[in-house]
N, C-alpha and C positions, 0 to 999 in steps of 0.2 A: 323339399326346398322351395321356398317362395320364389316368385318371378323376380322380385327385387334382389334376392340373394344370388340368383342365377346371373342376373345382369352384372352385379358387382363382381362376381367371380370371373365372368367373361372380360369385363373391363380390366380387372387385375391381371389376368393372363395376357391380354392384349398389350398392356403396358409393359409387362415383363418381357414379352416377345420383342416389342419395339426397342426396349432398353438393351436386350441382348443383341439385336441386330445392329444397333448403334455402336455398341462396344466392339462387336466383331468388325464393323466397317472401320472404326477408328484404329483398331489394331492392325487391320490389313493395310490401311493408309499409312500408318506409322512404319510398318514393315517395308512397304514400297518406297517410302521416302528414305528409309535407312539404306536402301540399295542404290540410291542415286548419289554419285560423286558430285560434290559442289564445284569441283575443278572442271573447267572446260578446256579440253586439249586444243592446241593451236590448229591442227588440221580441221577440227570442227568449226573453229572461228573463221579460218580462212575460207573453207569450202562452203560454209553455210552462213554467209555474212548478213543476208537479208532475212527479215521476219517473214514467215510464210503467209501468203495471201491468195485468195481466190481471184482477186483483181490484179490487173497489171499495175505494178508500182515502180517508181523510180526515185532514187536519191542521188543527188549530185553533190560533190564537195571538192575541196582542195587540201593537199598536204604539202607543207613546205618546211625547209630547214635552212634558213639563212645562216651563214658562217663567216667568221673573220679569222684569218690565219696569219700569224706572225712567226717568221723563221729567222733566227740570228745564228751565224756560224763564223768560224775563223776565216772562211773564204767569202769575201764580199760578193762574189758571183752567186753564191747560194742564198744570200739574204732575200727575203721576200715578205711582202705583206699584201693581203688581198681580201676583198669581200666577194663571196660567192654563195652558191646554193649547193648544199649536199644533196637535197632532194627538192623537186618542184613538180608535184603530181596533181593531175585532175582525174577524177574518177566518176563513174556512175554505176549504180547497182540497184537491184530490185528483184521482184518476183514476176514470173510470167503466169504461173499458177502456184497453188500452195505446195506443189511438189517439184517445181523447177525454179532455180535462181539464176541470175546472170550478173556478170561483173566485167567492167572494162576500165583499165587504168593506163594512163599515158604518163610518160616521164619527159620533162623539159629541161632538167638540170644537166650539168656536166658531171657525169659519173660513169660507173662501169656499164650501165645500161645503154647510155647514149654514146659515150666515148667521143664526144665532139668538143672542139676547143671552146665553143660558146654555148653548148647545149643544143639539143634538137629534139623535136617531138618524136616519141617512139612508143608504140603500143607494146607493152611487155607483159601484161596480164589481160586476158580476154577469155572468159570461160563461162560455161553453163554447168550447173550442178543439179543432178537428179536426186532428190531426197528419198531416203527410206525405201530403196528399191527392194521389192519383195520383203519389206520389213526387216531387212538384214544388213544393208550397207548403203552407202552413198557413192555416187559415181560422178566425177568431175571430168569434163571434156573441154579441151582448148589449151591455152597457155596459162600455166599456173605456177605457184611456188611449190617446189619439191622438197619435202623434209629429208634431212640427213643428220646433221648435228643440230644443236640448239642455238648456238651463238649467232649464226647468220639467219636463223629461221624466225627468231623473235623480232617483231616489227621495230624498225628504226623509230627512235623517240620513246620507245618503251624499254628497249635494251639499255643496260646501265653503262654503255660506252658509245663512243662515236666511231672509232676505227676498229677494224677487226684484226686479229693476229694473222701472221703469214700462214700459219698452219691452216686456219679456217679458210682464208682466201684461196690457198693453193689446193687443198685437198677436198674442200666442199665446193668452193666457187668455180674453180678451173676445170675445164674438160680434160686437160693434160697437165702434168706436173711441170712447173716452170713457165706457165703462160703469163702474158702481160695484160695490162688493163685495156690495151688498144682493141677496138673492134668488138667490145663486149665479151671477150673471152673470160674475164674475171667472174662473170655471172652465168657461164655456160651451164653449170650443173645446178643452179638455183632456180632459174626460170626456164621451163621447158614446155614444149607443145606435145600433148599426148592425151592419155586417158588414165585416170587414177581412181581406185576404189579405196574408201576409208570409212572408219567408224570408231566410236568410243564405246567400249563395252563396260558397263558398270559391274563391279565385282562385290560390292558391299559398301558399307558406310565409309565415305571418303576414300574410295579405292576404285581404280579403273584400269583397263588395258586398252590402248589406242593403237590401231594398225593402219598402215598405208601400203598400197602395192600398185605400181603403175608402170606403163610402157610408154616411152617418149622418143622423140627425135633426139639426136645427140648433138644438136647445134645450138641449144639454148634459145636466146631471144630471136635468132634468125628464123625466118619463116619458110625454111626448106631444110631437107636433110641431105647428107652427103653420100649416102649409100643405102643398102638394103638392111643393114643391121640397126637394131633399136636398143636403147638403154632401158634397163630395168632398175628401178629404185624402190626400195621397201624400207619400212621402219616399224619398230615396236617400242611403245613407251608404257611403262608401268608406273602408276602413281598410287602411293599409300601415305596418307597424312602429310608429313613434311618432306617426304622422299620422292624424288623422280629418278627413274633409271631408264635409259634410252639406248637403243641400238639402231644404227642406220647402215644401209647397204646400197652400193651402186655397182652394177655389172653392166658395162657399156663399151663404147668404142669411140674412136676419133680418127679422122682422116687427115693426114699431114701432107701438105704440098701436093695435093691431088694424087697421092699414092694409095696403097691399100688401107683398109680400115684396120686399126690396131686396137687390141683389147685394153680396157681400162677397168680397174677394180679398186673400190674404196670401202673402208669400214670406219664407223664412228661409234664411240662409246661415251655416254654422258651420264654423270651422276650429279644431282643437285640436292641440296638440303635447305629447306625453307624457301619461301616464295620471295624472290627478289623484288617483286612489285609492291608487296605490302608488309612483309615481316621486318622486324627491327634489324636483324642481321641475316646473312645468307652465305652459303658457300657453293661453288660451281666448278666442276672439273670436266674436261673433255680430252679424249685421246683419239687420234685419227691415224690411219695407215693408208698408203696408196701404192699401187703397182701398175706401171705402164709398160705394155709390150713395145719393144723397140724395133725399128725397121731393119731389114737385112739379116735377121736372125741374131742380132746382138743381144746381150744380156738385158733382162728386164730392168727398168729403172724403178727403184723402191724408195719411198719416203715415209717419214713418220713424224709425229709431233704431239705435244700436249699443251694445255693451258689450264691454269688454276686461278680462280678469282675469289675474292672475299669482299663483301659489302656491309657497311654499317650506316644506318640512317641517323645522322646527327640531329636532324629535325625532320618534320614531314616533307620539307622542300629541299633539304640539303643532305647529300649522302657522300660518304668516303668510300672509294672503290680502289682496291689494289689487285693487279693482275700480273701474273708471270707466265711466260710461255717459252718453249723451245721447239724448234723445227729443224729437221734434218732433211734437206731436199734430195739427198743421194746417200743412202746408208752404206753404200760400198766404198765411199770416200771418207777418209779420216779428216778430222778438223774441219768438217763442212757444216757443222751445226750452227744455227742462228739462235742465240739466246735472248730471251726476254723481248723478242720482236721489236727491238729499239736500238738505234745507233746514236742515241743522245750522248752517251758517255764516250763511246769509241771515237766518234767523229767530232766531238765538241759542238754538237748542234743543239740549240735550244728552241723548242717549238711551243707556242701557245695557240690553242684553238678554242674559240668560243662559238657555240652553236645553239640555236633555239628552235626546237621542233614545234610545229604548229599545225593543227588540223581543224578544219571548219566545214560543217555540213551547210551547203548553200540552200538546198531545197529537198 
């Protein structure tokens, strides 16, 4: 064989090898991409809000939700019209290293976080997140949003409603069944100080399993605990295509009137079809149960409820949403169920609320 023939053969073999390697790489890349779920779970968005960077970075911004409320009823004393803020928040976030994020959020509006007549500044989220610890999980430390159900966990302004149902407020938000909005109790189980591990595990094309597990103080946005017991909150969320299935658990405690710490137990089950943020129509259902230990050896207080909602986008900017709920704050009492989370018909009260969510990155 001549030298030119040998060289031609070598070039041909080299080209074939390169082509084969390229095809193998493309196939491996396609297989890797097929294993990535395009959906990003909320714990990943909340816990890893900043882009990783080797440099110290900082982003500041404001979130606000100005609101006008008009209430008209048979009783003139109940009539009301007012301008207010549902939310008025200033935040800063960023990276310390590519493996450590930080976040600080303050609330200035009059709501469950501040519970003041005119609003007052309060830090209710302040945390650091350690990314990809041992290439297995993420760990968040500080005051954070704790997942349980979905309706309260989805950010305000993105969720397809302004107010939450009694079931969600009482069994997700409250530390104890029957709490009021005063003093921040309505968000005791939503914002907590502690440590949480979380991650989203890709299971295949458009499929994933997201878990959270954490130990927290039982006092919510307050910056101290009441005793030596801690709350455990955990969740599992499975996503496949257009289906989301979620389970949330809380095993905790509460101290009532400086007495002993009493056990608190909560369960949440969520099923969603289609993405409410982008699909033409969607369906969303949640069921929650709760059990509170009573003082003095009395029988446990048990509560349960559910909510169902449907949404249809009339245009990209306008959407029709229908929601129905029932909540029973004490299952041992008959005729104690609250239906549809609304007293509009029963008490002849008509309420109109207009709210405009707004978010702006300042720097």
